[in-house]
C-alpha positions as CSV (number, residue, x, y, z in Angstrom):
1,M,29.8,94.3,22.7
2,A,30.6,93.7,26.3
3,E,28.8,95.4,29.1
4,V,30.8,98.1,30.9
5,I,30.5,97.7,34.7
6,P,31.3,100.8,36.7
7,K,34.1,100.4,39.4
8,L,32.1,102.2,42.1
9,R,28.3,102.4,42.5
10,V,26.1,103.9,45.2
11,L,23.5,101.3,46.2
12,K,19.9,102.0,46.7
13,G,18.9,103.4,50.1
14,A,21.7,106.0,50.5
15,E,20.9,109.3,52.2
16,P,20.3,112.1,49.6
17,D,23.3,114.0,51.0
18,L,25.4,110.8,51.1
19,S,26.0,111.1,54.8
20,A,25.2,107.4,55.0
21,A,25.6,105.2,51.9
22,T,26.6,101.7,50.8
23,Y,29.0,101.6,47.9
24,Q,29.5,98.6,45.6
25,I,33.1,98.3,44.5
26,H,33.5,96.0,41.5
27,D,36.3,93.6,41.0
28,E,37.7,93.9,44.5
29,S,37.9,91.6,47.6
30,H,38.7,91.5,51.3
31,T,42.2,93.0,50.6
32,I,40.9,96.5,49.6
33,G,37.7,96.1,51.8
34,N,39.6,95.7,55.0
35,S,42.3,98.2,54.1
36,L,39.6,100.9,53.3
37,R,37.6,100.1,56.4
38,W,40.8,100.6,58.5
39,M,41.7,103.8,56.8
40,L,38.1,105.2,57.0
41,M,37.8,104.4,60.7
42,K,41.0,106.5,61.4
43,N,38.9,109.5,60.3
44,P,37.2,111.0,63.4
45,K,34.3,112.2,61.2
46,V,33.3,108.6,60.3
47,E,30.7,107.2,62.6
48,F,30.6,103.7,61.2
49,C,32.3,101.8,58.4
50,G,32.0,98.1,57.5
51,Y,32.3,96.0,54.4
52,S,31.0,92.7,53.2
53,V,31.4,90.3,50.3
54,P,27.8,89.5,49.4
55,H,28.7,86.1,48.0
56,P,32.0,84.3,47.1
57,S,30.9,83.9,43.5
58,E,30.2,87.7,43.1
59,N,33.2,89.8,42.1
60,H,32.5,92.8,44.3
61,I,32.3,94.1,47.8
62,H,29.9,96.4,49.6
63,L,31.3,99.2,51.8
64,R,29.0,101.0,54.2
65,I,30.0,104.4,55.5
66,Q,28.0,106.6,57.9
67,M,29.3,110.1,58.8
68,Y,28.8,112.4,61.7
69,D,27.3,115.9,61.1
70,K,25.7,115.1,57.7
71,L,29.1,115.1,56.0
72,S,29.6,113.3,52.7
73,S,30.7,109.7,52.9
74,L,31.9,109.9,49.3
75,D,34.4,112.7,50.2
76,A,35.5,110.4,53.1
77,L,35.9,107.5,50.8
78,L,37.9,109.5,48.2
79,Q,40.2,110.8,51.0
80,A,40.7,107.3,52.4
81,L,41.6,106.0,48.9
82,E,44.2,108.8,48.5
83,N,45.6,108.2,52.0
84,L,45.8,104.4,51.3
85,D,47.6,105.2,48.1
86,N,50.1,107.4,49.9
87,L,50.6,104.8,52.6
88,C,51.4,102.1,50.0
89,A,53.9,104.5,48.2
90,T,55.6,105.2,51.5
91,V,55.9,101.5,52.3
92,E,57.3,100.8,48.8
93,D,59.8,103.6,49.1
94,A,61.0,102.4,52.5
95,Y,61.3,98.8,51.2
96,N,63.3,99.8,48.1
97,T,65.6,102.1,50.2
98,S,66.2,99.3,52.7
99,L,66.7,96.7,49.9
100,S,69.3,98.8,48.2
101,S,71.2,100.0,51.2
102,D,71.2,97.0,53.6
103,A,73.6,94.1,53.4
104,Y,71.4,91.2,52.4
105,E,72.5,87.8,51.1
106,R,71.7,87.8,47.4
107,W,71.1,84.7,45.4
108,S,71.5,84.7,41.6
109,E,69.8,82.4,39.2
110,R,72.0,79.9,37.5
111,S,71.4,79.1,33.8
């Protein structure tokens, strides 16, 4: 039977209250790493956020989050994921609206 690898894992060395922690996110790359870092840094309660890809052959990223006032970095991460999801949905809606209402040259495939 194949080993089940969790999507998100808190790495050793995290503060007990998770005010500072490094998360390993499995099966992700720079795309989500940089997007999450950007979204987290928009939060004024986040003191520091950075990510790294430990090695190109490893299929995960490490995301470090440090919070002000002993707040939970996990709460900030979950909020950032929700905000990023909402942003993507907004961009998709705007794209689809523009695509359906604007006059674009359309090419059709020929058989």
